[in-house]
matplotlib code that plots the C-alpha trace (Angstrom):
import matplotlib.pyplot as plt

x = [34.4, 38.0, 39.4, 37.2, 37.9, 41.7, 41.4, 41.3, 44.7, 46.0, 49.7, 49.7, 52.1, 50.1, 46.8, 44.6, 43.7, 40.4, 39.2, 41.9, 41.9, 39.4, 39.3, 40.8, 41.0, 44.3, 45.0, 44.1, 40.8, 42.0, 41.2, 44.2, 44.5, 45.1, 45.5, 42.9, 44.5, 44.5, 44.1, 46.0, 49.4, 49.2, 51.0, 52.9, 50.8, 52.2, 54.8, 55.8, 59.6, 60.3, 60.4, 63.6, 65.7, 68.3, 69.7, 73.4, 73.0, 71.3, 74.1, 76.9, 75.4, 75.1, 78.6, 79.9, 78.1, 79.1, 82.8, 82.8, 82.0, 80.7, 79.0, 79.2, 79.3, 81.6, 80.5, 79.2, 77.0, 79.4, 79.2, 82.2, 82.9, 85.3, 86.4, 88.7, 91.9, 93.6, 95.0, 94.0, 91.1, 90.8, 88.3, 87.2, 84.9, 81.6, 80.4, 78.0, 81.0, 81.9, 85.6, 85.9, 88.1, 84.9, 83.6, 86.9, 86.9, 83.3, 84.1, 87.2, 85.4, 82.4, 84.7, 86.4, 83.2, 81.4, 84.0, 82.1, 82.6, 80.3, 78.9, 79.2, 75.3, 75.3, 78.1, 76.5, 73.2, 75.2, 76.9, 73.7, 72.4, 75.4, 75.3, 71.5, 72.7, 75.3, 73.0, 70.2, 72.5, 73.8, 77.6, 79.5, 83.3, 85.8, 87.7, 91.0, 93.8, 97.3, 97.3, 94.6, 94.7, 92.6, 93.3, 96.8, 97.7, 98.3, 98.0, 99.9, 98.9, 102.1, 100.1, 101.7, 100.1, 99.3, 97.5, 99.7, 99.3, 101.8, 100.2, 102.2, 101.5, 103.3, 104.8, 106.2, 105.0, 104.0, 102.9, 99.2, 97.0, 94.2, 91.5, 92.9, 92.8, 89.8, 90.0, 89.5, 92.0, 91.1, 93.6, 94.1, 95.7, 98.7, 99.5, 102.8, 104.0, 106.2, 109.1, 108.4, 109.8, 112.7, 113.7, 117.2, 117.3, 117.9, 117.0, 120.6, 120.1, 118.0, 121.0, 122.7, 119.7, 119.3, 122.1, 121.4, 122.8, 121.8, 119.0, 117.5, 117.7, 115.8, 112.9, 113.0, 112.5, 109.9, 108.0, 108.3, 106.9, 104.0, 103.1, 103.0, 100.8, 97.5, 96.3, 94.1, 96.7, 100.2, 103.0, 104.5, 108.3, 110.0, 113.3, 115.1, 118.1, 119.6, 117.8, 118.4, 119.4, 117.3, 115.9, 115.4, 118.5, 121.7, 125.2, 126.3, 129.9, 131.1, 131.7, 129.7, 126.1, 124.0, 122.7, 120.3, 121.0, 117.8, 116.9, 115.9, 112.2, 110.4, 113.4, 113.3, 116.6, 119.9, 120.3, 122.8, 120.2, 122.0, 120.5, 120.7, 121.9, 125.6, 127.7, 129.8, 131.7, 129.8, 131.2, 128.6, 127.1, 124.9, 121.1, 119.7, 116.3]
y = [76.9, 77.2, 76.6, 79.6, 81.8, 81.3, 83.0, 81.7, 80.1, 78.8, 78.7, 82.3, 84.6, 87.7, 89.1, 91.9, 95.1, 95.0, 92.4, 92.5, 89.0, 86.8, 83.2, 81.3, 77.6, 76.1, 72.9, 70.6, 72.4, 74.4, 77.8, 80.2, 83.9, 86.2, 90.0, 92.1, 94.6, 98.1, 96.8, 98.1, 96.5, 93.6, 93.9, 91.0, 88.8, 87.8, 85.1, 86.2, 87.4, 90.5, 93.5, 94.9, 91.9, 93.1, 90.8, 90.5, 92.3, 95.3, 95.3, 95.1, 98.0, 100.1, 99.4, 100.2, 103.6, 104.4, 103.7, 106.3, 104.5, 106.9, 105.4, 107.8, 107.7, 109.1, 111.2, 108.1, 107.1, 104.0, 103.2, 103.8, 103.8, 105.6, 103.7, 104.7, 102.7, 103.9, 107.4, 107.5, 106.8, 104.4, 104.5, 101.2, 100.3, 99.1, 95.8, 93.1, 90.8, 89.4, 88.9, 92.5, 95.1, 96.5, 93.3, 92.3, 95.7, 95.0, 91.7, 92.9, 95.7, 93.6, 91.0, 93.6, 94.8, 91.5, 89.0, 87.1, 86.2, 87.7, 85.2, 85.6, 86.2, 88.8, 90.6, 90.4, 92.1, 94.7, 95.7, 95.7, 98.1, 100.3, 100.3, 101.4, 104.2, 105.4, 105.5, 107.3, 110.0, 113.2, 112.4, 112.5, 113.0, 112.7, 109.6, 108.7, 106.1, 107.0, 110.6, 113.4, 116.9, 119.8, 123.3, 124.1, 121.3, 117.7, 115.1, 111.9, 108.8, 107.1, 104.0, 103.6, 101.7, 105.0, 106.3, 109.3, 111.7, 114.3, 117.7, 119.6, 123.2, 126.3, 126.9, 123.6, 120.3, 118.5, 115.2, 115.2, 112.4, 111.2, 112.8, 116.3, 116.2, 117.0, 113.7, 110.2, 107.8, 104.2, 101.3, 98.2, 95.0, 95.3, 99.1, 99.2, 101.9, 104.8, 106.1, 109.0, 112.1, 113.9, 117.7, 118.5, 116.2, 117.1, 115.5, 114.6, 111.7, 110.0, 110.2, 107.0, 104.9, 106.2, 105.4, 108.2, 111.9, 115.0, 115.9, 112.3, 112.9, 116.0, 114.2, 111.4, 114.2, 115.9, 112.5, 111.8, 115.1, 114.8, 111.4, 113.0, 116.0, 114.3, 115.0, 113.1, 112.7, 111.2, 111.0, 107.5, 107.0, 104.8, 102.9, 102.0, 99.8, 97.1, 93.8, 91.6, 94.3, 94.9, 98.3, 98.6, 96.9, 98.9, 97.3, 95.0, 96.4, 99.5, 98.9, 95.6, 95.1, 92.0, 90.4, 87.4, 84.5, 83.1, 79.7, 76.7, 76.2, 75.0, 75.5, 78.3, 77.2, 75.9, 72.1, 72.8, 75.0, 78.1, 81.4, 82.4, 85.7, 86.2, 89.2, 90.6, 93.8, 95.5, 97.1, 99.7, 102.4, 101.4, 101.7, 105.1, 106.6]
z = [127.5, 128.4, 124.9, 123.5, 126.6, 125.8, 122.3, 118.9, 119.1, 122.5, 121.2, 120.4, 122.5, 122.3, 123.3, 121.7, 123.3, 121.0, 118.6, 115.9, 114.5, 112.5, 112.2, 109.3, 109.0, 108.1, 106.0, 109.1, 109.8, 112.8, 113.4, 113.3, 114.3, 111.2, 111.9, 110.2, 107.7, 109.4, 113.0, 116.0, 116.6, 118.9, 122.3, 124.0, 126.3, 129.7, 129.4, 126.0, 125.4, 126.9, 124.6, 126.2, 125.2, 122.6, 119.9, 119.3, 116.1, 117.8, 120.5, 118.0, 115.9, 119.2, 120.2, 116.7, 116.6, 120.3, 119.4, 116.9, 113.5, 110.9, 107.7, 104.7, 100.8, 98.1, 95.1, 93.3, 96.3, 97.3, 101.1, 103.2, 106.8, 109.2, 112.2, 115.1, 115.5, 118.7, 118.0, 114.4, 112.1, 109.0, 106.1, 104.7, 102.0, 103.5, 102.2, 103.6, 103.8, 107.3, 106.2, 105.0, 107.0, 108.4, 109.4, 111.2, 113.0, 114.1, 115.5, 117.4, 119.1, 119.9, 121.5, 123.5, 124.8, 125.7, 125.4, 122.9, 119.4, 116.8, 114.1, 110.4, 110.0, 112.8, 111.2, 107.9, 109.4, 111.2, 108.0, 106.0, 108.6, 108.3, 104.7, 104.9, 107.5, 104.8, 101.9, 103.9, 105.2, 103.6, 104.7, 101.5, 101.3, 98.3, 98.3, 96.7, 96.7, 97.2, 95.9, 95.5, 94.4, 95.6, 94.3, 94.6, 97.2, 96.8, 99.4, 99.3, 101.4, 102.8, 103.6, 107.0, 109.8, 111.4, 108.2, 107.7, 104.8, 103.3, 102.4, 99.7, 99.1, 97.5, 100.9, 101.6, 103.0, 106.2, 107.4, 108.8, 110.2, 108.0, 110.0, 109.3, 105.4, 103.2, 101.4, 102.8, 101.7, 101.0, 100.3, 98.5, 99.8, 97.5, 98.5, 100.2, 102.6, 101.6, 103.5, 105.6, 104.1, 105.6, 105.1, 103.5, 100.6, 96.9, 93.8, 92.8, 95.4, 92.5, 90.1, 90.8, 90.1, 86.5, 83.9, 81.6, 80.6, 82.1, 79.6, 80.1, 84.0, 83.7, 81.8, 84.6, 87.4, 85.4, 85.0, 88.6, 89.7, 87.2, 88.6, 92.1, 90.9, 91.6, 88.1, 85.8, 83.0, 83.5, 81.0, 80.3, 80.8, 78.3, 78.8, 75.7, 75.3, 73.2, 72.8, 75.8, 78.2, 81.2, 81.9, 85.5, 87.1, 87.6, 86.8, 89.2, 89.1, 87.3, 83.7, 83.6, 83.0, 82.2, 79.0, 78.9, 76.6, 74.9, 76.3, 74.2, 73.4, 76.4, 79.0, 81.5, 83.3, 82.5, 83.1, 86.0, 87.6, 87.3, 85.9, 82.3, 83.0, 82.3, 82.7, 79.8, 79.1, 76.3, 73.2, 73.0, 75.1, 78.1, 78.3, 77.4, 77.8]

ax = plt.figure().add_subplot(projection="3d")
ax.plot(x, y, z, "-o")
ax.set_aspect("equal")
plt.show()
């Protein structure tokens, strides 16, 4: 009869090229189709959804890869991604978080291509696919934050919007784009940009910022150079002064520096709302290192 000719389940949206199903009764006593283990793959029947229909996640993944996105890993197999941003590239930590920098970049390029917003669940699926691509590939690069040393060269990330890096060597220094250096810098949200260096300066320009003698100033310069060397060990610079004197603020006027009065217990400001910092003329020498 018609029901038997239609197949074991009339609601099934596929047909078999050969007998690949067996009847199995469900909880209501109806026969349902169950694929036989090892049987050939079922092909869509007429009226079923077309195989050529692409999901938003697949389209977003194709658009991201076509735009030049490159998933990769670092030495610890942590996934990252390099994405194009106008005339430069940026490197992001790759996480299945729709609100991560990689997720926001993905949503932006999808909207510019299709003029449609990308849902959070779709972004999560695409990011998980990119993570899988990075973990399965052999693309591995060194990563660093702010500073990196390779051989006799030091690379300093300026954290500028255009992702510029300063390369320092024995012959001098130069500003390079992030794509031209052998390290891929990543950034934290708290990292601030540094001024772009200019040629012709001297270390003497730092002297007004330190209230110390010649020998101590040399120690400050040596500490600054070591901090920018890109090594694994860094010295600690300790400022010493009399009790109550700040160590990081220069005098407001020549011959005057600041002392802080100790507030009463539980009170952080004076009753009239003024600060507890009061200038005075000291009788001893200023702060020393």
